[in-house]
N, C-alpha and C positions, 0 to 999 in steps of 0.2 A: 660845246655841240655843233654837230656835223646841219647839209641841207636837210635832212630827214627828220629831225628835232631829236634823236640821241644822241645821249651825253659818250664823248669817245676820248681816251686818254693821249695826252698830248705827247708824252714818252712811253715808247716799250724797253721794257729792261733787257739786256742784253748778257750773253755768258760768254766767258772766254771760252773757247773752244778745247783748250791745252788743258788747263786747268780746272774750268767747271764755276771759276769764280764769277759773282756779278758785276759789272763794268757799269759805274756809276756816273751820271749823267754829265758831271764835269770834267772826267777825263780827256784827254784832250791828247793823251798817247795813246790810247786804244785804234785798232784799225780793224773794219772787216771790207774781206777779199770775197770776192764772188768770183771762183772756178767754171767757166763754162766747159760743159761738153762736146764733143766735138765727134762725128761720124768718121767711117775710114777714110774720105776723102778729104778731111780735114775741116770739114765744115760746119759751124756753130749749130748746134741742134735743138736751142732755146729752152736749154735743161741745164742750169748750174749749180752748184752748190756751195752753201755761204759759209764761212770758218769767218772768225772773230775773234780779234786776238790781245787782250791788256797790254797795256804800258807797261806794267811790271814784267810779263816776257821778254818783250820790246826791249825795256832796259837792261836787263841782265846778258843780254845777246842771246837768248835762246829762242828767239819766234823762226828763226829757220830750221835749226832740229822738232821743233814741235810741227812744223808746218809740213811736212816732209814726214812725220809720222802720221798726222790724220789725215794726208795724202793717201800713203799706205794701206790705212785702215779703209778707204772708202775705196782701194781700189784701182788708184789713179796714176801711181805712181810705184814703180818696182824699181829694185834694188840690184836685179843682176846684170852680169855684163855680157 
């Protein structure tokens, strides 16, 4: 229970942003990244995108390419030269 007397969950389920797999509570290889938005001057605006990567992806060595794909889908990364 919280201070207001409401029953709340102590654990919030997370899903891998790359595979949509559930991340178990005991998985210590998973990471969660908050990528901040910046304005034209490079100052943080207070907004961010959250990405969670499961240990399964990190163990296979695919986290870099998965994160690049997710950032490209959000429009935060371009592949132009």
